Residue, then its C-alpha position, 0 to 999 in steps of 0.5 A: m493486543s499490538f495492531v500490528k505486528f512484525e515476527n522475525v519476519y524475513k523475505r530474501y530476493k535471488m538474483g542468479e546466484i546472489t541472494i538478497n536479504a530484503a527483510d533479515g529477521v525484521s520484528f516491531e509492533i505498532e498499536k491501534g492509533e499509533f503514528a509510526v514511521i519507518v526510515g534507514a538507508s537506501g535499500a534497507g527493506k522499507t519498501t519491502i516492509l511497506n510492501m509485505l503489511g500491504g499485501m503487495d508481497t510475501c514474506d518467506e518467514g515470519k508472521i506478518l499481524v494485523d488485528g490479530k490475523d496472520i497474513a503472512t499465511f493467506n491466499k492470494k484470494q484472501l490478500t486481494t479482499y485485505r486490500r480492497y477491504d483493510i489496507g490503504f496503500v499511496f504509491q510512490f508513482y500514482n497508477l493513473v490511467n493517462n487517457l481518463t480525466a482525473k474525475e474519471n481515475v476517481e471514478l474508476a477506484t470508487q468501482i472496487c470500494a464499498h461504500a465510496s465516496q463520489p468522486e466530485e466529493v473526493l477531488k475537492k476535499v483535496g483541492l482539485e475541484d476545478r481540475m476534475n476535467n484535466f488528465p493526468s499529463q496536465l495535473s502537477g506531480g503533487e495534483q496527481 
């Protein structure tokens, strides 16, 4: 059985009288441990697919199965639990709190994790042990 499976997934956005089909019958499967890449032209729906898989957006039709569970049927509370414990997401924009240091931003994230690592360990693993007391504005885009 596939670990991730999209079955005939549709997502439509209404903008006034115009309907945009961001996902128009998307179907694919990803096996556990498989490396997958989503590619396509600008506006093809890549971000929409990832937002639905990440539980940050819902589909209008279809099934989104993750480890046998149809997350498309989840209510808001179930989606929050799913996002908290089952999925990881790296945003294009970092969503860091500007008046907190790098260490404090990591500490903030550890408050919602069941088995969080120590912030100092995390920052060391990514090569930022010397930057943990810097604010986001003092970090490069890659460091952020």
